[in-house]
DRENTORKOL-3810 file (N, C-alpha, C; in nm, 4 decimals):
REM DRENTORKOL-3810
@n.u->-0.3965; n.v->1.0023; n.w->-1.8704; ca.u->-0.2845; ca.v->0.9872; ca.w->-1.8350; c.u->-0.2525; c.v->0.9406; c.w->-1.6957
@n.u->-0.1676; n.v->0.8428; n.w->-1.6604; ca.u->-0.1083; ca.v->0.8341; ca.w->-1.5637; c.u->-0.0418; c.v->0.8983; c.w->-1.5059
@n.u->-0.0380; n.v->0.9315; n.w->-1.3672; ca.u->0.0576; ca.v->0.9890; ca.w->-1.2898; c.u->0.2129; c.v->0.9725; c.w->-1.3013
@n.u->0.3094; n.v->1.0563; n.w->-1.3664; ca.u->0.4243; ca.v->0.9951; ca.w->-1.4276; c.u->0.5353; c.v->0.9652; c.w->-1.2813
@n.u->0.4796; n.v->0.9813; n.w->-1.1709; ca.u->0.5483; ca.v->0.9269; ca.w->-1.0370; c.u->0.4878; c.v->0.7971; c.w->-0.9957
@n.u->0.4129; n.v->0.7320; n.w->-1.0959; ca.u->0.3230; ca.v->0.6063; ca.w->-1.0464; c.u->0.2663; c.v->0.5885; c.w->-0.9101
@n.u->0.2055; n.v->0.7053; n.w->-0.8810; ca.u->0.1517; ca.v->0.7042; ca.w->-0.7187; c.u->-0.0065; c.v->0.6672; c.w->-0.7714
@n.u->-0.0580; n.v->0.5763; n.w->-0.6541; ca.u->-0.1716; ca.v->0.5693; ca.w->-0.6285; c.u->-0.2254; c.v->0.5798; c.w->-0.4825
@n.u->-0.3328; n.v->0.6818; n.w->-0.5387; ca.u->-0.3659; ca.v->0.7516; ca.w->-0.3944; c.u->-0.4986; c.v->0.8097; c.w->-0.4044
@n.u->-0.5871; n.v->0.7860; n.w->-0.2803; ca.u->-0.7089; ca.v->0.8540; ca.w->-0.3027; c.u->-0.7431; c.v->0.9629; c.w->-0.2567
@n.u->-0.7506; n.v->1.0421; n.w->-0.2949; ca.u->-0.7712; ca.v->1.2435; ca.w->-0.2694; c.u->-0.8912; c.v->1.2658; c.w->-0.2090
@n.u->-0.9498; n.v->1.3232; n.w->-0.0920; ca.u->-1.0243; ca.v->1.3786; ca.w->-0.0539; c.u->-1.0229; c.v->1.5387; c.w->-0.0740
@n.u->-1.1324; n.v->1.5806; n.w->-0.1425; ca.u->-1.1496; ca.v->1.7246; ca.w->-0.2100; c.u->-1.2579; c.v->1.7683; c.w->-0.1370
@n.u->-1.2143; n.v->1.8912; n.w->-0.0121; ca.u->-1.3043; ca.v->1.9040; ca.w->0.0268; c.u->-1.3331; c.v->2.1026; c.w->-0.0080
@n.u->-1.4883; n.v->2.1311; n.w->-0.0556; ca.u->-1.4876; ca.v->2.2356; ca.w->-0.1042; c.u->-1.6131; c.v->2.2647; c.w->-0.1115
@n.u->-1.7249; n.v->2.4090; n.w->-0.0682; ca.u->-1.8140; ca.v->2.4188; ca.w->-0.0672; c.u->-1.8843; c.v->2.4630; c.w->-0.2427
@n.u->-1.7782; n.v->2.4684; n.w->-0.3373; ca.u->-1.7980; ca.v->2.5288; ca.w->-0.4579; c.u->-1.8056; c.v->2.3999; c.w->-0.5523
@n.u->-1.9166; n.v->2.3450; n.w->-0.6024; ca.u->-1.9265; ca.v->2.2580; ca.w->-0.7365; c.u->-1.8388; c.v->2.2605; c.w->-0.7888
@n.u->-1.8236; n.v->2.3642; n.w->-0.8491; ca.u->-1.7294; ca.v->2.3993; ca.w->-0.9864; c.u->-1.5844; c.v->2.3679; c.w->-0.9592
@n.u->-1.5044; n.v->2.4191; n.w->-0.8165; ca.u->-1.3987; ca.v->2.3952; ca.w->-0.7612; c.u->-1.3985; c.v->2.1920; c.w->-0.7676
@n.u->-1.4889; n.v->2.1669; n.w->-0.7121; ca.u->-1.4471; ca.v->2.0093; ca.w->-0.6672; c.u->-1.4740; c.v->1.9509; c.w->-0.7958
@n.u->-1.5600; n.v->1.9971; n.w->-0.9117; ca.u->-1.5879; ca.v->1.9118; ca.w->-1.0541; c.u->-1.4154; c.v->1.9291; c.w->-1.1010
@n.u->-1.3975; n.v->2.0606; n.w->-1.1322; ca.u->-1.2539; ca.v->2.0632; ca.w->-1.1447; c.u->-1.1134; c.v->2.0062; c.w->-1.1166
@n.u->-1.1022; n.v->1.9914; n.w->-0.9874; ca.u->-0.9708; ca.v->1.9364; ca.w->-0.9088; c.u->-1.0211; c.v->1.7944; c.w->-0.9220
@n.u->-1.1239; n.v->1.7443; n.w->-0.9113; ca.u->-1.1782; ca.v->1.6384; ca.w->-0.9556; c.u->-1.0838; c.v->1.5362; c.w->-1.0895
@n.u->-1.1595; n.v->1.6198; n.w->-1.1358; ca.u->-1.1433; ca.v->1.6115; ca.w->-1.2989; c.u->-0.9996; c.v->1.6147; c.w->-1.3484
@n.u->-0.8994; n.v->1.7273; n.w->-1.2884; ca.u->-0.7646; ca.v->1.7090; ca.w->-1.2952; c.u->-0.6844; c.v->1.5533; c.w->-1.2176
@n.u->-0.7214; n.v->1.5449; n.w->-1.0933; ca.u->-0.6949; ca.v->1.4260; ca.w->-1.0408; c.u->-0.7077; c.v->1.2720; c.w->-1.0702
@n.u->-0.7918; n.v->1.2876; n.w->-1.1444; ca.u->-0.8262; ca.v->1.1347; ca.w->-1.2290; c.u->-0.7399; c.v->1.2031; c.w->-1.3576
@n.u->-0.7018; n.v->1.2940; n.w->-1.4063; ca.u->-0.6374; ca.v->1.2586; ca.w->-1.5293; c.u->-0.4961; c.v->1.2364; c.w->-1.4818
@n.u->-0.4740; n.v->1.2913; n.w->-1.3753; ca.u->-0.3345; ca.v->1.2257; ca.w->-1.2930; c.u->-0.2814; c.v->1.0746; c.w->-1.2692
@n.u->-0.4151; n.v->1.0164; n.w->-1.2355; ca.u->-0.3824; ca.v->0.8941; ca.w->-1.2120; c.u->-0.4386; c.v->0.8525; c.w->-1.0699
@n.u->-0.5062; n.v->0.9807; n.w->-0.9734; ca.u->-0.5624; ca.v->0.9960; ca.w->-0.8356; c.u->-0.6997; c.v->0.9396; c.w->-0.8731
@n.u->-0.7740; n.v->0.8568; n.w->-0.7803; ca.u->-0.8895; ca.v->0.8538; ca.w->-0.7412; c.u->-0.9696; c.v->0.9758; c.w->-0.5991
@n.u->-1.0740; n.v->1.0392; n.w->-0.6584; ca.u->-1.1177; ca.v->1.0993; ca.w->-0.5741; c.u->-1.2637; c.v->1.0849; c.w->-0.4822
@n.u->-1.2732; n.v->1.1484; n.w->-0.3818; ca.u->-1.4123; ca.v->1.1195; ca.w->-0.2855; c.u->-1.3951; c.v->1.3000; c.w->-0.2686
@n.u->-1.5364; n.v->1.3328; n.w->-0.2578; ca.u->-1.5633; ca.v->1.4567; ca.w->-0.2584; c.u->-1.6653; c.v->1.4923; c.w->-0.1282
@n.u->-1.6343; n.v->1.6403; n.w->-0.0600; ca.u->-1.7298; ca.v->1.6701; ca.w->0.0186; c.u->-1.7394; c.v->1.8208; c.w->0.0354
@n.u->-1.8455; n.v->1.8600; n.w->0.0742; ca.u->-1.8985; ca.v->1.9744; ca.w->0.0202; c.u->-1.8886; c.v->2.1173; c.w->0.1766
@n.u->-1.8526; n.v->2.0162; n.w->0.2861; ca.u->-1.8137; ca.v->2.0406; ca.w->0.4356; c.u->-1.7536; c.v->2.0101; c.w->0.5234
@n.u->-1.7228; n.v->2.0458; n.w->0.6358; ca.u->-1.5922; ca.v->1.9793; ca.w->0.7315; c.u->-1.7104; c.v->1.8692; c.w->0.7615
@n.u->-1.8042; n.v->1.8492; n.w->0.7996; ca.u->-1.8642; ca.v->1.7370; ca.w->0.8744; c.u->-1.8452; c.v->1.6483; c.w->0.7864
@n.u->-1.8894; n.v->1.6629; n.w->0.6600; ca.u->-1.8999; ca.v->1.5612; ca.w->0.5444; c.u->-1.7557; c.v->1.4761; c.w->0.5864
@n.u->-1.6605; n.v->1.5942; n.w->0.5463; ca.u->-1.5298; ca.v->1.5521; ca.w->0.5149; c.u->-1.4910; c.v->1.4642; c.w->0.6667
@n.u->-1.5118; n.v->1.4946; n.w->0.7711; ca.u->-1.5143; ca.v->1.4136; ca.w->0.8609; c.u->-1.5898; c.v->1.2721; c.w->0.8822
@n.u->-1.6958; n.v->1.2795; n.w->0.8513; ca.u->-1.7580; ca.v->1.1246; ca.w->0.8114; c.u->-1.7076; c.v->1.0592; c.w->0.7100
@n.u->-1.6366; n.v->1.1254; n.w->0.6313; ca.u->-1.5732; ca.v->1.0171; ca.w->0.4952; c.u->-1.4437; c.v->0.9673; c.w->0.5581
@n.u->-1.3505; n.v->1.0569; n.w->0.6116; ca.u->-1.2224; ca.v->1.0103; ca.w->0.7165; c.u->-1.2434; c.v->0.8798; c.w->0.8197
@n.u->-1.3692; n.v->0.9052; n.w->0.8588; ca.u->-1.3914; ca.v->0.7865; ca.w->0.9541; c.u->-1.4303; c.v->0.6839; c.w->0.8601
@n.u->-1.4660; n.v->0.6689; n.w->0.7674; ca.u->-1.5108; ca.v->0.5670; ca.w->0.7031; c.u->-1.4630; c.v->0.4930; c.w->0.5793
@n.u->-1.3809; n.v->0.5416; n.w->0.5168; ca.u->-1.2840; ca.v->0.5784; ca.w->0.4021; c.u->-1.1469; c.v->0.5706; c.w->0.4016
@n.u->-1.0861; n.v->0.5044; n.w->0.3928; ca.u->-0.9278; ca.v->0.5272; ca.w->0.3785; c.u->-0.8654; c.v->0.6548; c.w->0.2681
@n.u->-0.8362; n.v->0.7651; n.w->0.3102; ca.u->-0.7560; ca.v->0.8635; ca.w->0.2704; c.u->-0.6363; c.v->0.9076; c.w->0.2633
@n.u->-0.5767; n.v->0.9631; n.w->0.1241; ca.u->-0.4346; ca.v->0.9537; ca.w->0.1246; c.u->-0.3552; c.v->1.0446; c.w->0.1240
@n.u->-0.4677; n.v->1.1724; n.w->0.1219; ca.u->-0.3970; ca.v->1.2995; ca.w->0.1068; c.u->-0.5972; c.v->1.3904; c.w->0.0932
@n.u->-0.5727; n.v->1.4942; n.w->0.1765; ca.u->-0.6967; ca.v->1.6173; ca.w->0.1462; c.u->-0.6442; c.v->1.7188; c.w->0.1168
@n.u->-0.6990; n.v->1.7706; n.w->0.0488; ca.u->-0.7350; ca.v->1.9182; ca.w->-0.0336; c.u->-0.8306; c.v->1.9922; c.w->-0.0117
@n.u->-0.8440; n.v->2.0904; n.w->0.1304; ca.u->-0.9725; ca.v->2.1344; ca.w->0.1392; c.u->-0.9423; c.v->2.3055; c.w->0.1381
@n.u->-1.0535; n.v->2.3501; n.w->0.0992; ca.u->-1.0854; ca.v->2.5255; ca.w->0.0788; c.u->-1.0696; c.v->2.5614; c.w->0.2628
@n.u->-1.0306; n.v->2.6689; n.w->0.2582; ca.u->-1.0007; ca.v->2.7109; ca.w->0.3948; c.u->-1.1371; c.v->2.7567; c.w->0.5038
@n.u->-1.2468; n.v->2.8210; n.w->0.3657; ca.u->-1.3879; ca.v->2.8765; ca.w->0.3980; c.u->-1.4561; c.v->2.7749; c.w->0.3889
@n.u->-1.5002; n.v->2.7169; n.w->0.4612; ca.u->-1.5934; ca.v->2.6175; ca.w->0.3874; c.u->-1.6835; c.v->2.5515; c.w->0.4837
@n.u->-1.8648; n.v->2.5579; n.w->0.5031; ca.u->-1.9396; ca.v->2.5862; ca.w->0.5995; c.u->-1.8927; c.v->2.4574; c.w->0.7183
@n.u->-1.9812; n.v->2.5101; n.w->0.8207; ca.u->-1.8943; ca.v->2.4216; ca.w->0.9762; c.u->-1.7794; c.v->2.5210; c.w->0.9954
@n.u->-1.7091; n.v->2.4124; n.w->0.9935; ca.u->-1.5497; ca.v->2.4624; ca.w->1.0368; c.u->-1.4642; c.v->2.4925; c.w->0.9541
@n.u->-1.4026; n.v->2.5994; n.w->0.9894; ca.u->-1.2811; ca.v->2.6376; ca.w->0.8648; c.u->-1.2075; c.v->2.5263; c.w->0.8460
@n.u->-1.1303; n.v->2.5688; n.w->0.7020; ca.u->-1.0477; ca.v->2.4581; ca.w->0.6713; c.u->-0.9459; c.v->2.4383; c.w->0.7853
@n.u->-0.9157; n.v->2.5591; n.w->0.8534; ca.u->-0.7982; ca.v->2.5482; ca.w->0.9535; c.u->-0.8380; c.v->2.4607; c.w->1.0899
@n.u->-0.9391; n.v->2.4634; n.w->1.0945; ca.u->-0.9847; ca.v->2.3896; ca.w->1.2369; c.u->-1.0133; c.v->2.2606; c.w->1.1617
@n.u->-1.0677; n.v->2.2213; n.w->1.0611; ca.u->-1.0708; ca.v->2.1075; ca.w->0.9703; c.u->-0.9089; c.v->2.0391; c.w->0.9790
@n.u->-0.8202; n.v->2.1082; n.w->0.9720; ca.u->-0.7074; ca.v->2.0615; ca.w->0.9700; c.u->-0.6525; c.v->1.9753; c.w->1.0816
@n.u->-0.7046; n.v->2.0455; n.w->1.2255; ca.u->-0.6782; ca.v->2.0017; ca.w->1.3446; c.u->-0.7184; c.v->1.8794; c.w->1.3487
@n.u->-0.8589; n.v->1.9129; n.w->1.3232; ca.u->-0.9375; ca.v->1.7628; ca.w->1.3679; c.u->-0.8639; c.v->1.6292; c.w->1.2717
@n.u->-0.8714; n.v->1.6635; n.w->1.1230; ca.u->-0.7581; ca.v->1.5779; ca.w->1.0828; c.u->-0.6627; c.v->1.5183; c.w->1.0943
@n.u->-0.5473; n.v->1.5599; n.w->1.1542; ca.u->-0.4542; ca.v->1.5461; ca.w->1.2329; c.u->-0.4714; c.v->1.4814; c.w->1.3537
@n.u->-0.5867; n.v->1.4846; n.w->1.4291; ca.u->-0.5899; ca.v->1.4276; ca.w->1.5263; c.u->-0.6817; c.v->1.2684; c.w->1.4944
@n.u->-0.7849; n.v->1.2683; n.w->1.3918; ca.u->-0.8111; ca.v->1.1895; ca.w->1.3104; c.u->-0.7408; c.v->1.0362; c.w->1.2791
@n.u->-0.6010; n.v->1.1244; n.w->1.2004; ca.u->-0.5088; ca.v->1.0893; ca.w->1.0940; c.u->-0.4119; c.v->1.1199; c.w->1.1040
@n.u->-0.3357; n.v->1.1376; n.w->1.1833; ca.u->-0.1839; ca.v->1.2000; ca.w->1.2198; c.u->-0.1307; c.v->1.1860; c.w->1.0470
@n.u->-0.0929; n.v->1.0819; n.w->1.0160; ca.u->-0.0322; ca.v->1.0841; ca.w->0.8836; c.u->-0.0567; c.v->1.1435; c.w->0.7739
@n.u->-0.2030; n.v->1.1390; n.w->0.7407; ca.u->-0.2852; ca.v->1.2099; ca.w->0.6207; c.u->-0.2134; c.v->1.3344; c.w->0.5723
@n.u->-0.1679; n.v->1.3781; n.w->0.4986; ca.u->-0.0968; ca.v->1.5051; ca.w->0.4728; c.u->-0.2377; c.v->1.5636; c.w->0.4101
@n.u->-0.2314; n.v->1.7411; n.w->0.4311; ca.u->-0.2810; ca.v->1.7820; ca.w->0.4132; c.u->-0.2732; c.v->1.9486; c.w->0.3584
@n.u->-0.3476; n.v->1.9836; n.w->0.2216; ca.u->-0.3215; ca.v->2.0958; ca.w->0.1296; c.u->-0.4531; c.v->2.1843; c.w->0.1408
@n.u->-0.4111; n.v->2.3121; n.w->0.1917; ca.u->-0.5370; ca.v->2.4319; ca.w->0.1818; c.u->-0.5075; c.v->2.5220; c.w->0.0785
@n.u->-0.6472; n.v->2.5769; n.w->0.0536; ca.u->-0.6592; ca.v->2.6211; ca.w->-0.1114; c.u->-0.7427; c.v->2.7419; c.w->-0.0742
@n.u->-0.7512; n.v->2.8665; n.w->-0.1525; ca.u->-0.8386; ca.v->2.9506; ca.w->-0.0962; c.u->-0.8089; c.v->3.0848; c.w->-0.2116
@n.u->-0.9544; n.v->3.1068; n.w->-0.2255; ca.u->-0.9807; ca.v->3.2116; ca.w->-0.3171; c.u->-0.9363; c.v->3.3637; c.w->-0.3123
@n.u->-0.9690; n.v->3.3809; n.w->-0.1560; ca.u->-0.9274; ca.v->3.5240; ca.w->-0.0851; c.u->-0.7757; c.v->3.5420; c.w->-0.1335
@n.u->-0.7717; n.v->3.6654; n.w->-0.1010; ca.u->-0.6521; ca.v->3.7714; ca.w->-0.1023; c.u->-0.5444; c.v->3.7201; c.w->-0.0067
@n.u->-0.4156; n.v->3.7241; n.w->-0.0603; ca.u->-0.2814; ca.v->3.6697; ca.w->0.0375; c.u->-0.2838; c.v->3.7421; c.w->0.1661
@n.u->-0.3335; n.v->3.8416; n.w->0.1947; ca.u->-0.3180; ca.v->3.9282; ca.w->0.3344; c.u->-0.4155; c.v->3.8464; c.w->0.4411
@n.u->-0.5231; n.v->3.8216; n.w->0.3645; ca.u->-0.6494; ca.v->3.7610; ca.w->0.4607; c.u->-0.5792; c.v->3.6409; c.w->0.4691
@n.u->-0.5151; n.v->3.5365; n.w->0.4137; ca.u->-0.5035; ca.v->3.4135; ca.w->0.4015; c.u->-0.3598; c.v->3.4000; c.w->0.5122
@n.u->-0.2674; n.v->3.5133; n.w->0.5024; ca.u->-0.1448; ca.v->3.5398; ca.w->0.5985; c.u->-0.1920; c.v->3.5579; c.w->0.7255
@n.u->-0.3205; n.v->3.6165; n.w->0.7286; ca.u->-0.3643; ca.v->3.6466; ca.w->0.8792; c.u->-0.4638; c.v->3.5411; c.w->0.9671
@n.u->-0.4717; n.v->3.4095; n.w->0.8688; ca.u->-0.5003; ca.v->3.3360; ca.w->0.9022; c.u->-0.4209; c.v->3.1956; c.w->1.0037
@n.u->-0.2831; n.v->3.2570; n.w->0.9642; ca.u->-0.1687; ca.v->3.1695; ca.w->0.9737; c.u->-0.1761; c.v->3.0710; c.w->0.8714
@n.u->-0.1574; n.v->3.0667; n.w->0.7723; ca.u->-0.1701; ca.v->2.9358; ca.w->0.7425; c.u->-0.0045; c.v->2.9442; c.w->0.6937
@n.u->0.0780; n.v->2.9794; n.w->0.6712; ca.u->0.2264; ca.v->2.9798; ca.w->0.6500; c.u->0.2878; c.v->2.8677; c.w->0.6815
@n.u->0.2255; n.v->2.8006; n.w->0.7840; ca.u->0.3170; ca.v->2.6464; ca.w->0.8339; c.u->0.2406; c.v->2.5272; c.w->0.7625
@n.u->0.1120; n.v->2.5504; n.w->0.6693; ca.u->0.0926; ca.v->2.4479; ca.w->0.6340; c.u->0.1103; c.v->2.4228; c.w->0.4851
@n.u->0.0936; n.v->2.3298; n.w->0.4104; ca.u->0.0986; ca.v->2.3255; ca.w->0.2243; c.u->-0.0258; c.v->2.4351; c.w->0.2170
@n.u->0.0128; n.v->2.5055; n.w->0.1061; ca.u->-0.0705; ca.v->2.5830; ca.w->0.0769; c.u->-0.1064; c.v->2.6414; c.w->-0.0859
@n.u->-0.1954; n.v->2.6523; n.w->-0.1846; ca.u->-0.1824; ca.v->2.7331; ca.w->-0.2935; c.u->-0.3409; c.v->2.7775; c.w->-0.3186
@n.u->-0.3181; n.v->2.8974; n.w->-0.3815; ca.u->-0.3858; ca.v->3.0034; ca.w->-0.4063; c.u->-0.4831; c.v->2.9939; c.w->-0.5419
@n.u->-0.6092; n.v->2.9873; n.w->-0.5064; ca.u->-0.7347; ca.v->2.9793; ca.w->-0.6253; c.u->-0.7219; c.v->3.1159; c.w->-0.7056
@n.u->-0.7073; n.v->3.1508; n.w->-0.8220; ca.u->-0.7468; ca.v->2.9935; ca.w->-0.9453; c.u->-0.5743; c.v->2.9699; c.w->-0.9349
@n.u->-0.5337; n.v->2.8184; n.w->-0.8838; ca.u->-0.4073; ca.v->2.7838; ca.w->-0.9273; c.u->-0.3733; c.v->2.7197; c.w->-1.0489
@n.u->-0.2451; n.v->2.7290; n.w->-1.1018; ca.u->-0.1908; ca.v->2.6292; ca.w->-1.2032; c.u->-0.2133; c.v->2.4868; c.w->-1.2222
@n.u->-0.2653; n.v->2.4220; n.w->-1.2949; ca.u->-0.2855; ca.v->2.2831; ca.w->-1.2601; c.u->-0.1381; c.v->2.2142; c.w->-1.2440
@n.u->-0.0044; n.v->2.2464; n.w->-1.3360; ca.u->0.0915; ca.v->2.2068; ca.w->-1.2971; c.u->0.1673; c.v->2.1921; c.w->-1.1360
@n.u->0.1111; n.v->2.3164; n.w->-1.1075; ca.u->0.1850; ca.v->2.3473; ca.w->-0.9319; c.u->0.0901; c.v->2.3016; c.w->-0.8535
@n.u->-0.0402; n.v->2.2640; n.w->-0.8464; ca.u->-0.1532; ca.v->2.1680; ca.w->-0.8106; c.u->-0.0792; c.v->2.0254; c.w->-0.8078
@n.u->-0.0574; n.v->1.9634; n.w->-0.9366; ca.u->0.0118; ca.v->1.8224; ca.w->-0.9175; c.u->0.1442; c.v->1.8390; c.w->-0.8642
@n.u->0.2222; n.v->1.9106; n.w->-0.8757; ca.u->0.3632; ca.v->1.9279; ca.w->-0.7926; c.u->0.2973; c.v->1.9084; c.w->-0.6270
@n.u->0.2039; n.v->1.9885; n.w->-0.6189; ca.u->0.2270; ca.v->1.9998; ca.w->-0.4454; c.u->0.1592; c.v->1.8692; c.w->-0.4227
@n.u->0.0975; n.v->1.8165; n.w->-0.4954; ca.u->0.0167; ca.v->1.6870; ca.w->-0.4763; c.u->0.1085; c.v->1.5805; c.w->-0.4485
@n.u->0.2009; n.v->1.5547; n.w->-0.5564; ca.u->0.2685; ca.v->1.4883; ca.w->-0.5666; c.u->0.4001; c.v->1.4792; c.w->-0.4672
@n.u->0.4035; n.v->1.6032; n.w->-0.3938; ca.u->0.5255; ca.v->1.6577; ca.w->-0.3052; c.u->0.4650; c.v->1.5791; c.w->-0.1721
@n.u->0.3168; n.v->1.6283; n.w->-0.1608; ca.u->0.2616; ca.v->1.5719; ca.w->-0.0346; c.u->0.2503; c.v->1.4440; c.w->-0.0352
@n.u->0.2010; n.v->1.3563; n.w->-0.1116; ca.u->0.2127; ca.v->1.1988; ca.w->-0.1010; c.u->0.3408; c.v->1.1246; c.w->-0.1580
@n.u->0.4523; n.v->1.2011; n.w->-0.1420; ca.u->0.5792; ca.v->1.1047; ca.w->-0.1930; c.u->0.6369; c.v->1.0504; c.w->-0.0581
@n.u->0.6303; n.v->0.9135; n.w->-0.0481; ca.u->0.6611; ca.v->0.8489; ca.w->0.0477; c.u->0.5521; c.v->0.8230; c.w->0.1319
@n.u->0.4137; n.v->0.8170; n.w->0.1021; ca.u->0.2780; ca.v->0.8224; ca.w->0.2135; c.u->0.2499; c.v->0.6715; c.w->0.1351
@n.u->0.2279; n.v->0.7045; n.w->-0.0019; ca.u->0.1109; ca.v->0.6104; ca.w->-0.0735; c.u->0.2006; c.v->0.4986; c.w->-0.1563
@n.u->0.1672; n.v->0.3716; n.w->-0.2180; ca.u->0.2040; ca.v->0.2626; ca.w->-0.2674; c.u->0.3005; c.v->0.2818; c.w->-0.3985
@n.u->0.3935; n.v->0.2666; n.w->-0.4430; ca.u->0.3999; ca.v->0.2806; ca.w->-0.5498; c.u->0.3652; c.v->0.1898; c.w->-0.6706
@n.u->0.2936; n.v->0.1959; n.w->-0.7904; ca.u->0.2456; ca.v->0.1079; ca.w->-0.8588; c.u->0.3236; c.v->0.0668; c.w->-1.0119
@n.u->0.3318; n.v->-0.0370; n.w->-1.0842; ca.u->0.3879; ca.v->-0.0750; ca.w->-1.1716; c.u->0.3647; c.v->0.0109; c.w->-1.3236
END
């Protein structure tokens, strides 16, 4: 099933949990998006420096630097690349990380809600396809 909005995008998924990467990769593929994956912050930064990425979806708690510091580095490297943060931790702990100003979705997320968040972040950022 192609994405109903006919968006073509390459999404970098950053998570140290292989199952989370597998699930989101499959969903993104189903929605018509290409995915690239990284298990830690350094892999993510290396990928960003060598590959054209339209959106990053990153867990907050990943090896190396956490997702918040990674988001700052991404903005330095590629200011126009949108980022979505995710976490399976409790809302109170996430709030203490000051995530409120960033697009965020709690794990486990409902696929349709993740899809909507991805499309909203990509809107106007990537090319429309026929």
